[in-house]
Each structure stands twice: as C-alpha cells, then as structure tokens.
Backbone bond lengths (Angstrom), bond angles and torsions (degrees), N, CA, C in turn:
res aa  C-N    CA-C-N  psi(-1)  N-CA   C-N-CA  omega(-1)  CA-C   N-CA-C  phi
1 M - - - 1.419 - - 1.587 107.74 -
2 A 1.234 117.21 148.18 1.461 122.24 179.45 1.485 112.25 -64.24
3 E 1.347 119.41 155.76 1.441 120.80 176.54 1.523 109.93 -84.07
4 Q 1.455 113.24 162.32 1.442 115.61 179.44 1.531 115.67 -56.67
5 A 1.330 116.99 -35.48 1.447 122.74 -177.95 1.533 106.79 -62.15
6 Q 1.336 119.38 -42.48 1.414 121.26 178.07 1.562 113.09 -61.26
7 F 1.333 116.16 -38.24 1.453 119.08 -179.17 1.562 107.92 -73.77
8 A 1.353 120.32 -29.56 1.352 121.22 178.03 1.588 111.43 -68.34
9 E 1.366 109.48 -39.10 1.475 116.78 178.31 1.568 109.03 -69.41
10 L 1.200 118.12 -35.83 1.518 121.88 178.31 1.488 109.54 -65.23
11 A 1.389 117.37 -44.62 1.460 118.12 174.18 1.476 116.71 -54.52
12 H 1.431 112.45 -44.13 1.482 121.72 177.01 1.499 109.72 -57.42
13 Q 1.338 117.88 -50.66 1.435 122.99 -177.35 1.456 113.46 -63.42
14 L 1.324 117.48 -36.49 1.482 124.33 178.03 1.509 110.54 -66.55
15 S 1.349 116.83 -38.53 1.465 120.06 179.74 1.548 111.24 -66.01
16 A 1.334 115.58 -26.72 1.427 119.08 175.41 1.510 113.72 -77.10
17 V 1.307 118.37 -8.43 1.487 119.85 177.99 1.502 109.25 -62.55
18 G 1.346 115.52 -21.63 1.540 119.29 -179.76 1.563 106.67 -51.44
19 A 1.349 119.09 -40.27 1.456 119.17 -176.53 1.563 110.68 -60.55
20 V 1.326 114.57 -40.65 1.450 116.63 178.40 1.485 112.61 -67.99
21 K 1.330 118.41 -41.01 1.505 121.58 173.65 1.505 112.53 -59.78
22 R 1.392 116.51 -37.83 1.495 120.28 179.63 1.505 109.73 -61.27
23 D 1.350 114.76 -46.62 1.429 120.93 -179.00 1.555 111.31 -61.62
24 L 1.307 112.39 -43.70 1.503 117.32 -179.80 1.558 107.43 -63.36
25 G 1.340 114.26 -37.83 1.524 115.68 177.87 1.510 117.85 -66.81
26 R 1.349 113.67 -28.82 1.528 120.37 177.23 1.546 110.79 -64.75
27 I 1.344 117.60 -28.25 1.490 117.48 -174.68 1.477 113.73 -87.79
28 L 1.494 115.91 -4.42 1.458 116.62 177.96 1.499 112.63 -67.84
29 P 1.322 114.81 148.59 1.475 121.54 172.40 1.513 110.30 -52.33
30 Q 1.239 122.93 150.48 1.433 129.58 -177.90 1.495 113.11 -54.40
31 D 1.366 119.77 -39.31 1.379 123.42 -171.82 1.589 109.49 -99.33
32 C 1.342 118.22 16.74 1.437 126.12 179.12 1.472 112.69 -126.69
33 S 1.281 119.20 95.57 1.461 126.37 -178.47 1.509 108.52 -68.20
34 A 1.339 116.65 168.78 1.521 119.65 173.38 1.483 110.43 -62.58
35 G 1.395 118.07 -37.37 1.459 117.01 179.41 1.531 112.07 -70.88
36 S 1.282 120.47 -35.15 1.396 120.75 172.21 1.554 115.85 -61.20
37 A 1.388 110.11 -41.45 1.462 114.89 174.07 1.415 114.98 -62.69
38 A 1.365 118.59 -36.50 1.467 122.72 176.45 1.502 109.35 -63.71
39 V 1.288 119.27 -44.90 1.462 121.02 178.58 1.553 111.00 -58.80
40 L 1.408 116.89 -46.81 1.397 117.18 -177.09 1.549 109.09 -65.61
41 T 1.297 119.14 -39.27 1.461 121.54 177.48 1.491 113.79 -59.06
42 L 1.385 115.99 -46.91 1.431 119.25 178.31 1.507 113.79 -64.26
43 L 1.298 118.74 -40.48 1.429 122.46 174.34 1.540 111.05 -61.25
44 G 1.273 115.93 -43.82 1.412 123.80 178.31 1.476 113.52 -59.46
45 R 1.383 114.16 -42.86 1.478 118.61 -177.77 1.554 113.57 -80.95
46 H 1.353 116.34 -36.96 1.477 118.38 -172.48 1.565 110.70 -106.52
47 G 1.289 124.12 -8.95 1.449 127.66 -176.64 1.459 110.44 79.79
48 D 1.445 113.38 -166.10 1.437 118.86 -174.97 1.548 112.21 -60.77
49 M 1.287 116.17 144.28 1.448 118.73 178.47 1.499 113.49 -156.12
50 R 1.297 116.57 164.70 1.495 121.98 175.99 1.472 107.69 -79.28
51 M 1.353 109.73 150.89 1.462 122.53 178.85 1.530 106.27 -51.39
52 S 1.285 121.26 -49.45 1.500 120.56 -179.32 1.516 113.65 -57.20
53 N 1.315 118.83 -38.17 1.457 120.31 174.42 1.494 113.74 -65.41
54 L 1.313 118.26 -42.39 1.452 128.19 172.26 1.528 110.78 -53.13
55 S 1.294 114.59 -51.99 1.478 124.81 -178.16 1.538 108.69 -58.46
56 E 1.340 114.97 -44.30 1.442 117.89 178.65 1.559 113.98 -68.25
57 L 1.330 117.72 -38.15 1.473 119.53 176.16 1.543 110.83 -69.01
58 L 1.335 115.74 -34.34 1.481 115.92 177.06 1.460 115.57 -74.98
59 A 1.434 116.27 -19.18 1.435 124.25 -175.05 1.462 111.90 61.20
60 V 1.316 115.81 43.31 1.434 123.05 177.07 1.554 111.55 -133.27
61 D 1.325 116.88 164.67 1.424 121.60 -179.39 1.531 110.98 -66.33
62 M 1.330 117.05 153.36 1.488 122.96 -175.49 1.532 106.79 -62.17
63 S 1.356 118.96 -30.99 1.439 118.28 -178.24 1.492 113.36 -66.62
64 V 1.389 115.35 -32.46 1.516 122.57 177.93 1.520 105.33 -68.53
65 T 1.335 118.95 -48.93 1.399 125.32 -176.20 1.557 107.72 -57.04
66 S 1.330 116.78 -46.33 1.435 120.86 179.33 1.531 112.18 -57.44
67 R 1.402 117.53 -44.13 1.466 120.45 179.27 1.536 110.48 -60.28
68 H 1.330 116.17 -43.04 1.413 121.40 178.70 1.531 112.44 -59.66
69 A 1.312 112.34 -47.86 1.496 121.77 -179.95 1.505 110.38 -59.81
70 A 1.327 117.36 -40.90 1.402 123.30 -175.63 1.554 105.95 -70.15
71 H 1.260 121.19 -44.09 1.466 126.82 177.26 1.508 112.22 -55.95
72 L 1.388 115.63 -46.83 1.436 121.78 -177.49 1.546 109.92 -72.56
73 A 1.313 118.43 -35.03 1.526 120.61 176.64 1.457 109.03 -63.05
74 E 1.422 118.14 -44.64 1.471 121.27 -174.28 1.565 109.07 -59.38
75 R 1.326 117.80 -32.45 1.436 122.07 178.40 1.457 115.96 -85.06
76 G 1.369 115.70 -4.88 1.464 120.85 177.88 1.572 111.47 79.05
77 W 1.258 117.41 22.01 1.598 122.50 -177.84 1.469 107.74 -90.62
78 I 1.363 118.35 -26.09 1.463 120.07 177.22 1.515 112.41 -136.30
79 L 1.371 115.87 159.17 1.428 118.07 170.60 1.526 106.49 -116.35
80 R 1.356 118.07 143.11 1.435 123.46 172.31 1.446 110.78 -109.59
81 S 1.294 118.64 111.44 1.506 118.65 -175.80 1.494 110.09 -120.63
82 P 1.296 124.83 147.14 1.364 125.41 176.46 1.508 115.34 -50.05
83 D 1.357 116.03 140.06 1.480 118.20 173.17 1.486 109.12 -78.35
84 P 1.421 117.26 125.94 1.417 118.54 -179.26 1.518 112.08 -63.60
85 A 1.320 122.32 -23.81 1.366 121.93 -176.00 1.605 110.26 -86.05
86 D 1.345 115.57 -19.29 1.492 119.70 -179.33 1.504 107.98 -154.87
87 K 1.352 119.27 98.56 1.458 124.56 -173.54 1.431 113.44 -58.48
88 R 1.354 122.12 -20.82 1.510 124.43 176.45 1.514 114.13 -71.07
89 S 1.312 111.18 -22.53 1.567 118.24 -175.46 1.468 108.91 -96.26
90 R 1.328 115.99 158.52 1.499 125.22 176.77 1.452 110.71 -115.24
91 I 1.353 117.10 142.11 1.389 119.18 167.34 1.558 111.57 -110.37
92 L 1.337 113.70 132.12 1.480 117.33 -178.47 1.511 113.43 -93.71
93 H 1.291 113.23 140.41 1.553 119.36 -178.12 1.526 107.38 -133.04
94 L 1.281 115.91 137.28 1.502 120.41 173.02 1.561 104.64 -74.13
95 T 1.389 108.21 140.71 1.513 116.79 176.07 1.574 103.89 -92.91
96 P 1.251 115.48 174.99 1.488 120.45 170.00 1.546 113.01 -58.33
97 E 1.383 111.53 -38.02 1.471 117.75 178.29 1.566 108.17 -68.55
98 G 1.291 119.74 -38.66 1.456 122.11 177.43 1.480 113.55 -64.37
99 Q 1.375 112.38 -38.62 1.464 117.77 178.66 1.527 107.43 -69.18
100 A 1.277 123.95 -35.62 1.430 125.40 174.51 1.489 110.55 -63.88
101 M 1.290 119.70 -44.96 1.448 122.42 -178.61 1.576 108.66 -68.19
102 L 1.347 116.41 -35.95 1.474 115.68 177.38 1.612 110.40 -70.26
103 A 1.223 118.30 -28.98 1.557 121.27 175.61 1.504 105.39 -70.61
104 D 1.339 120.68 -39.80 1.419 122.30 177.99 1.544 111.91 -61.91
105 L 1.303 114.00 -44.15 1.495 118.58 -177.89 1.540 111.41 -66.30
106 H 1.346 116.17 -36.57 1.553 121.88 173.18 1.531 110.29 -64.04
107 R 1.361 115.46 -41.49 1.423 116.44 -178.82 1.509 110.27 -66.57
108 R 1.346 118.74 -44.48 1.461 122.31 179.43 1.538 113.97 -61.17
109 S 1.310 116.07 -42.41 1.443 117.84 -178.86 1.531 113.27 -73.26
110 T 1.328 113.80 -33.79 1.503 116.75 178.23 1.490 109.85 -69.23
111 E 1.324 118.82 -36.48 1.496 122.56 177.33 1.539 108.18 -63.66
112 L 1.362 118.89 -48.84 1.399 120.12 179.15 1.496 116.92 -56.93
113 L 1.368 111.70 -44.03 1.486 117.21 179.24 1.447 110.84 -68.21
114 A 1.352 121.29 -37.00 1.417 124.79 176.40 1.550 109.77 -62.03
115 E 1.275 118.83 -42.12 1.426 124.77 178.37 1.466 112.98 -62.56
116 R 1.359 116.86 -55.11 1.464 122.45 179.87 1.513 117.05 -68.31
117 L 1.340 118.13 -29.45 1.462 122.72 -178.21 1.523 110.80 -107.83
118 G 1.317 116.46 22.02 1.452 121.45 -176.29 1.587 110.80 -62.00
119 D 1.263 121.59 -27.99 1.419 122.64 177.23 1.592 115.36 -87.68
120 W 1.290 115.10 -0.94 1.459 118.35 172.41 1.512 115.88 -80.97
121 T 1.255 116.96 146.38 1.457 118.19 177.45 1.541 109.75 -77.50
122 D 1.306 115.67 162.58 1.451 122.03 174.91 1.531 111.79 -55.98
123 A 1.389 111.63 -39.67 1.471 120.75 -178.24 1.571 109.61 -65.36
124 D 1.353 118.10 -39.71 1.451 123.05 177.10 1.494 112.68 -61.42
125 V 1.334 113.33 -49.66 1.489 121.20 -179.12 1.586 107.10 -61.57
126 G 1.298 116.28 -44.15 1.465 121.93 -175.91 1.602 108.83 -63.39
127 R 1.399 115.02 -41.95 1.476 121.21 179.80 1.586 107.35 -64.32
128 L 1.323 113.96 -43.66 1.494 111.54 -177.06 1.545 111.00 -68.45
129 V 1.403 118.07 -39.23 1.442 118.54 177.46 1.541 110.35 -59.38
130 G 1.281 115.75 -44.42 1.475 120.47 178.31 1.546 113.83 -60.34
131 L 1.271 117.92 -41.95 1.421 123.05 -176.70 1.561 107.64 -74.50
132 L 1.287 119.29 -40.05 1.498 121.02 175.71 1.477 113.16 -63.80
133 T 1.371 116.41 -40.61 1.377 121.66 176.31 1.544 113.42 -59.97
134 R 1.342 113.00 -43.25 1.505 122.75 177.72 1.550 109.53 -65.83
135 L 1.323 115.99 -40.50 1.555 121.57 176.58 1.513 106.13 -59.95
136 R 1.362 118.04 -54.57 1.369 117.74 -178.07 1.548 118.65 -61.18
137 A 1.329 114.19 -33.02 1.478 119.27 171.53 1.509 112.79 -62.44
138 S 1.362 115.99 -36.52 1.395 122.22 -177.59 1.553 110.34 -65.00
139 F 1.286 116.26 -28.28 1.497 122.17 -178.38 1.438 111.32 -97.23
140 G 1.315 124.60 -7.33 1.405 128.29 178.22 1.510 110.95 90.83
141 D 1.324 118.01 -160.77 1.393 122.52 -173.72 1.542 111.58 -94.47
142 C 1.304 118.75 24.14 1.445 121.70 173.10 1.597 109.27 83.11
143 R 1.256 119.36 0.12 1.415 121.60 174.77 1.552 112.75 -78.36
144 T 1.258 119.55 152.55 1.415 123.15 -178.33 1.539 108.59 -62.51
145 V 1.262 116.25 121.77 1.524 120.16 177.91 1.555 107.04 -125.02
146 A 1.328 110.64 148.98 1.483 116.68 173.47 1.475 113.47 -58.81
147 H 1.285 120.83 138.75 1.435 122.27 178.00 1.490 108.82 -61.45
148 R 1.273 120.73 132.42 1.371 124.17 176.82 1.572 109.33 -93.59
149 P 1.318 116.23 117.14 1.507 117.94 -177.04 1.528 105.42 -71.99
150 P 1.358 111.69 154.07 1.501 114.50 177.21 1.533 112.29 -64.32
151 P 1.285 117.85 152.37 1.491 119.58 179.25 1.474 106.22 -63.89
152 P 1.397 112.45 149.82 1.515 120.00 175.33 1.507 108.99 -59.70
153 P 1.349 114.76 151.40 1.516 114.27 175.81 1.431 107.28 -67.86
154 E 1.363 112.37 151.21 1.494 119.53 -179.53 1.516 108.78 -69.14
155 S 1.252 115.03 134.42 1.429 120.92 179.38 1.597 108.59 -87.48
156 P 1.306 118.52 149.84 1.453 118.52 -177.79 1.539 107.16 -67.57
157 P 1.325 112.46 149.27 1.424 117.67 -179.38 1.566 113.11 -59.93
158 P 1.331 118.04 139.46 1.460 117.74 -175.77 1.526 112.85 -60.16
159 V 1.292 118.87 141.04 1.451 125.88 -176.96 1.512 107.05 -85.32
160 A 1.252 119.44 128.47 1.495 122.62 -177.67 1.581 105.67 -69.68
161 H 1.351 109.33 137.38 1.393 115.08 -176.24 1.585 108.21 -74.75
162 R 1.279 116.21 131.52 1.454 122.08 176.18 1.571 111.17 -117.61
163 P 1.312 114.65 138.99 1.433 117.30 177.72 1.551 105.81 -65.99
164 P 1.367 112.89 150.25 1.493 114.73 179.24 1.537 111.22 -62.63
165 Q 1.295 117.94 142.34 1.380 123.87 -172.95 1.582 105.51 -106.05
166 P 1.353 118.73 141.23 1.453 122.11 -179.82 1.512 108.52 -66.05
167 P 1.299 121.45 148.26 1.442 121.47 179.13 1.509 111.65 -64.20
168 P 1.270 118.77 151.52 1.498 118.91 -178.34 1.531 107.56 -65.94
169 P 1.337 116.57 155.05 1.482 121.25 -176.18 1.572 107.47 -66.68
170 V 1.283 112.65 139.97 1.532 118.78 178.10 1.509 106.53 -104.20
171 R 1.295 111.86 131.70 1.553 119.91 174.08 1.514 108.94 -78.51
172 E 1.286 115.96 165.06 1.420 121.62 -173.87 1.586 113.13 -61.28
173 G 1.296 118.73 -39.26 1.520 123.38 -179.23 1.498 109.48 -71.83
174 E 1.336 117.25 -35.30 1.395 122.95 -179.49 1.527 110.25 -73.26
175 R 1.359 119.59 -34.70 1.393 120.63 -175.73 1.517 112.78 -56.12
176 M 1.319 116.72 -40.70 1.462 119.88 -178.45 1.537 109.59 -65.95
177 Q 1.292 117.79 -41.26 1.504 123.14 175.52 1.466 110.49 -56.50
178 A 1.321 117.35 -46.52 1.410 122.56 -172.90 1.541 108.25 -66.51
179 T 1.301 120.94 -41.88 1.441 123.97 -179.06 1.445 107.60 -67.07
180 E 1.325 121.04 -37.02 1.478 121.00 -174.53 1.534 107.15 -70.81
181 T 1.260 118.64 -40.80 1.471 120.55 -177.12 1.599 111.98 -75.94
182 T 1.288 115.09 -9.16 1.493 115.06 -179.55 1.560 112.01 -99.92
183 R 1.391 115.75 1.51 1.404 118.78 -179.40 1.560 110.70 -71.14
184 T 1.209 115.31 146.62 1.483 124.81 177.40 1.495 105.44 -82.04
185 P 1.290 117.24 158.55 1.585 120.14 176.69 1.527 110.87 -55.19
186 A 1.318 120.58 -33.73 1.440 120.11 -178.68 1.509 108.62 -75.39
187 Q 1.325 123.52 -28.98 1.378 124.37 174.23 1.500 113.95 -70.09
188 A 1.290 116.07 -29.88 1.437 120.47 -174.39 1.537 109.94 -72.28
189 T 1.297 119.14 -19.96 1.448 120.45 -178.67 1.540 114.80 -97.03
C-alpha cells in the first residue's frame, strides 16, 4: 500500500486537475455550459434515463438537473418524455441535434488534449488513461456511496496460554545475589 505522503501528493495533484477542467470548459460552445456538456456525455454513454438517475450520476440536486434538462430541451438537444412506468417522471433522450453537439464536444476536447499532450508518447497517454480508469473504478460510478471507514488495525496474534513455569534452580552463590537485589529501599537501610 502507498504511504501517507504519496496520498497527500496525489490529493495535491488531483486538486490541480481543475486547471485542465477550466481549459476544457473554455473550448465549449457559448450556449453549452459544462453542466450541459456533462448531461449530454452521460446520456451518450448510458442512453435514455430518468431525471432521477441523471441527478444521481451528476451527484447534484434534482432542481439542478431540471435546469440543465430545460436548457438542453430549449436548444433541441434532448427530449423529455413521460415515463410509461410513472407518468410523474420524465425520461431524457438525446435528439439527433444533441448527438451532433455531443460529437462536436468530443472533437473539441480531443483536439485540445492532442495539442496540450502532443509531446507525450502513446505509452504515457495509455498509462494515464489506464490509471485514471482504475482511479474512477475505485470511487465507483459517481453515485453517492456511504463512506467506508478504514479497516481496524490488525491486532497482535493471540499468545498461547502457557502454564506457569517453576523458577530456575538457584545455586548457593547466586542465592545471596538474588536476595540482595530483591530488597526494597526500606530494607537496604
């Protein structure tokens, strides 16, 4: 297992990922916010879904998801249709226009990454993709999960019970030493 200092450095480096996200946000079309792009990406990856499922995947409140969905529907990128199983709920679908916008978003982000990582080897990019995939898997699918407490420290193995052993025999010259060393300070005076 990695050492605490390595986890601290990892936390520091992950906080710096914000700069990468900001650059990716700058290349979005003016009418497509990062939240809208996230919704399109999730619908592209997972297919049609209920608003509640989308809200869970985004890890945001349902009101935030509703605003994103309304924005995307106004632009014709998604359709919100009643859920046949529950008429109070809505199912979100990508439209052909939404699929075209999603393809444009992928193209833009791919071009930016190719530009910024142009001096990286294919092996370096592949290693980063593999490690980020593994990191994401370690955290689950972004749904809210209960915090897993750290495992309890390992207790030492139980000591086998031994019956008391008689003290070793004391020879005559040693007996005097033993009694002298067992005197209390009051006895010594």
